[in-house]
C-alpha positions in Angstrom: 0.6 76.3 -109.3 2.9 73.5 -110.6 6.6 73.1 -110.5 8.9 71.2 -112.8 11.8 69.5 -111.1 14.7 68.7 -113.3 15.2 65.0 -112.9 18.8 65.0 -114.3 22.0 65.0 -112.3 25.1 66.5 -113.8 28.5 65.3 -112.8 31.4 67.6 -112.8 32.9 68.2 -116.2 36.0 66.1 -116.8 37.6 65.9 -120.3 40.9 64.4 -119.5 41.1 61.0 -121.2 43.4 59.4 -118.6 41.2 60.5 -115.7 38.1 59.3 -117.5 39.7 55.9 -118.2 40.4 55.4 -114.5 36.9 56.5 -113.5 35.4 54.1 -116.0 37.5 51.2 -114.9 36.7 51.7 -111.2 33.0 52.5 -111.9 33.3 55.6 -109.7 30.6 58.3 -110.4 30.8 60.2 -107.1 31.2 63.9 -108.0 33.7 64.7 -105.3 36.0 61.8 -106.3 35.5 62.6 -110.0 36.6 66.2 -109.4 39.6 65.2 -107.2 40.9 62.7 -109.8 40.5 65.0 -112.7 42.2 67.9 -110.9 45.1 65.6 -109.8 45.7 64.2 -113.3 45.6 67.6 -115.0 47.8 69.2 -112.3 50.4 66.5 -112.5 50.5 66.8 -116.2 51.0 70.6 -116.0 53.8 70.1 -113.4 55.6 67.4 -115.4 55.3 64.7 -112.8 52.7 62.7 -114.6 55.1 61.6 -117.3 57.6 60.3 -114.8 55.1 57.9 -113.1 55.0 54.2 -113.7 52.2 53.6 -111.2 49.8 55.9 -109.2 47.4 54.4 -106.6 45.0 57.1 -105.5 43.1 54.7 -103.2 39.6 56.0 -103.9 36.2 54.4 -103.9 36.4 52.7 -100.5 36.8 49.1 -101.7 39.5 46.7 -102.7 37.9 46.6 -106.1 38.5 50.3 -106.6 41.7 50.7 -104.6 43.6 48.2 -106.7 43.6 50.3 -109.9 46.7 52.1 -111.3 45.7 55.6 -112.4 48.4 55.6 -115.1 47.1 52.4 -116.7 43.7 51.3 -115.3 43.6 47.8 -116.7 42.8 44.9 -114.4 46.0 43.0 -115.3 49.4 42.3 -113.7 51.1 44.0 -116.7 49.2 47.2 -115.9 50.6 47.1 -112.3 47.2 46.9 -110.6 47.4 45.9 -107.0 46.7 42.4 -105.6 45.8 42.6 -101.9 47.0 39.7 -99.7 46.2 39.1 -96.1 44.3 41.4 -93.8 43.2 44.8 -95.2 40.5 47.3 -94.2 39.2 49.4 -97.1 37.3 52.7 -96.6 36.9 56.1 -98.0 40.1 57.1 -96.2 42.2 54.6 -98.1 43.6 51.1 -97.6 44.8 49.9 -94.1 46.9 46.8 -93.8 46.6 44.9 -90.5 50.4 45.0 -89.7 50.7 41.3 -89.5 50.1 39.7 -92.9 48.6 42.4 -95.1 50.4 43.5 -98.2 49.8 44.4 -101.8 51.8 43.2 -104.8 52.3 46.0 -107.4 53.7 43.6 -110.0 56.3 46.2 -110.8 59.7 44.6 -110.8 62.3 46.9 -109.3 64.9 45.8 -111.9 62.9 47.5 -114.6 63.6 50.9 -113.2 66.2 53.2 -114.6 69.2 52.4 -112.4 70.0 56.1 -111.9 66.5 57.5 -111.8 63.7 56.2 -109.7 61.3 57.3 -106.9 58.8 55.7 -104.5 56.4 57.3 -102.1 53.3 56.8 -100.0 50.7 59.1 -98.3 50.4 57.8 -94.8 47.4 58.7 -92.6 48.8 56.9 -89.6 51.3 58.4 -87.1 53.2 55.4 -85.8 57.0 55.6 -85.6 57.6 52.5 -83.6 58.7 49.2 -84.9 59.8 48.5 -88.5 57.4 50.0 -91.0 58.5 49.1 -94.5 57.3 49.3 -98.1 59.6 48.0 -100.8 61.8 45.2 -102.1 65.0 43.5 -101.1 67.0 40.6 -102.7 69.4 38.4 -100.9 72.9 38.8 -102.3 72.0 42.2 -104.0 73.3 45.1 -101.9 71.2 47.6 -103.7 67.5 47.8 -103.0 64.5 50.1 -102.7 62.9 50.5 -99.3 60.7 53.0 -97.4 61.0 52.7 -93.7 58.8 55.2 -91.8 60.5 54.8 -88.4 64.1 55.6 -89.0 65.2 55.7 -92.7 63.4 56.5 -95.9 64.3 55.2 -99.3 67.3 53.0 -99.4 68.6 52.9 -102.9 72.0 51.5 -102.4 73.9 49.5 -99.8 72.1 49.0 -96.5 74.9 51.0 -94.7 74.2 54.0 -96.9 70.6 54.9 -95.8 69.2 58.4 -95.3 68.7 58.5 -91.5 66.0 60.7 -90.0 63.1 60.6 -87.6 59.8 60.4 -89.3 57.8 62.2 -86.6 55.0 62.4 -87.4 55.0 59.5 -89.9 52.1 61.0 -91.9 51.6 62.9 -95.1 53.5 62.2 -98.4 56.8 60.5 -97.6 59.0 59.8 -100.6 62.5 58.9 -101.7 64.1 59.7 -105.0 67.3 58.9 -106.9 68.3 61.4 -109.6 71.8 60.2 -110.4 74.2 57.3 -109.8 75.5 59.1 -106.7 72.5 61.0 -105.1 69.4 59.9 -103.2 67.1 62.2 -101.3 64.2 61.8 -98.9 61.2 64.2 -98.5 58.2 64.5 -96.2 55.4 66.9 -97.2 57.6 68.3 -99.9 60.4 69.2 -97.5 63.8 67.7 -97.8 64.6 65.4 -94.9 68.1 64.4 -95.9 70.3 63.1 -98.7 73.2 60.7 -99.2 75.8 60.0 -101.9 75.8 56.4 -102.7 76.5 54.7 -106.1 74.4 51.9 -107.3 75.1 48.9 -109.5 71.9 46.8 -109.6 68.3 46.6 -108.3 66.4 43.6 -107.1 64.8 41.3 -109.6 61.5 41.1 -107.6 58.2 43.0 -107.4 57.7 45.9 -105.1 55.2 45.5 -102.3 53.0 48.0 -100.5 52.4 47.3 -96.8 55.4 45.1 -96.4 58.8 44.5 -97.9 59.3 41.8 -100.6 62.3 40.0 -99.3 63.5 37.7 -102.2 59.9 36.7 -102.9 58.6 36.6 -99.3 56.7 39.4 -97.5 58.2 40.6 -94.2 58.2 43.7 -92.0 54.5 44.4 -92.3 53.1 47.9 -91.6 49.9 49.3 -90.2 50.0 52.6 -91.9 46.8 53.6 -93.7 47.6 54.4 -97.4 45.7 57.2 -99.1 48.0 57.4 -102.1 51.2 55.6 -103.4 53.4 56.1 -106.5 56.4 54.5 -108.3 58.3 56.2 -111.0 61.4 58.0 -112.3 63.6 60.3 -110.2 62.1 63.6 -109.1 64.0 66.9 -108.7 63.5 68.9 -105.5 61.0 71.2 -107.3 59.1 68.2 -108.7 58.9 66.6 -105.2 57.5 69.8 -103.9 54.9 70.2 -106.6 53.9 66.6 -106.3 53.2 67.1 -102.6 51.1 70.2 -103.4 49.0 68.2 -105.9 48.6 65.2 -103.7 47.7 67.3 -100.6 45.1 69.2 -102.6 43.7 65.9 -103.8 43.5 64.6 -100.2 41.9 67.9 -99.1 39.2 67.6 -101.7 38.4 64.2 -100.3 38.5 65.5 -96.7 41.1 63.0 -95.6 44.2 65.2 -95.5 46.7 65.0 -92.7 
């Protein structure tokens, strides 16, 4: 008796052009990652958050060469906001981990290009560490308005430094984000749950690129973090409902990859 073994392997079906462009750019063929990326993109499009994003970093593939790509525009160029990793980083299937002393990534996305009254910024942290100053963002000397995500005591600061949203990020894991939806309203969320809000007007944003893993302070990295990144995004302001649905989509994405927290 003889048996015929089918020598062909079939990857999960993915027809979304944006998801396919990212998978092609990264060279990723793993069926689990392929399924996770395709579902994430189609879900975000259905929920309306995809259109609001300037950059999405899903941190898949396990290497710096794959983690650098922007899902929204997966070209290997500064203009496409692909990441440039500087200093010490450890890349794995769980994401990108800066060393906390000199590791950061330049997004090449200048904060001044955001809509003044509508912007958001968030990261999915797999590290629970609320001690010290853990910062992602940008600051400019002489400009009182800036974007910053501090996982220890205050989330997005989109206004004067005295007008932060104060809260305790404990644990400092999951999808933590801040969003501005008007000239006078900023909000912070963790895992889709509102942490706090503040009413602060804004007149300008820094004319410098936003960093991940550290704060870009007038062109110099400072306040490095040791939080492992499994996802990051930059975009327009999100409503409460959009923040909740984005968390749902990202958490499902992380669960498919078996790295959810």
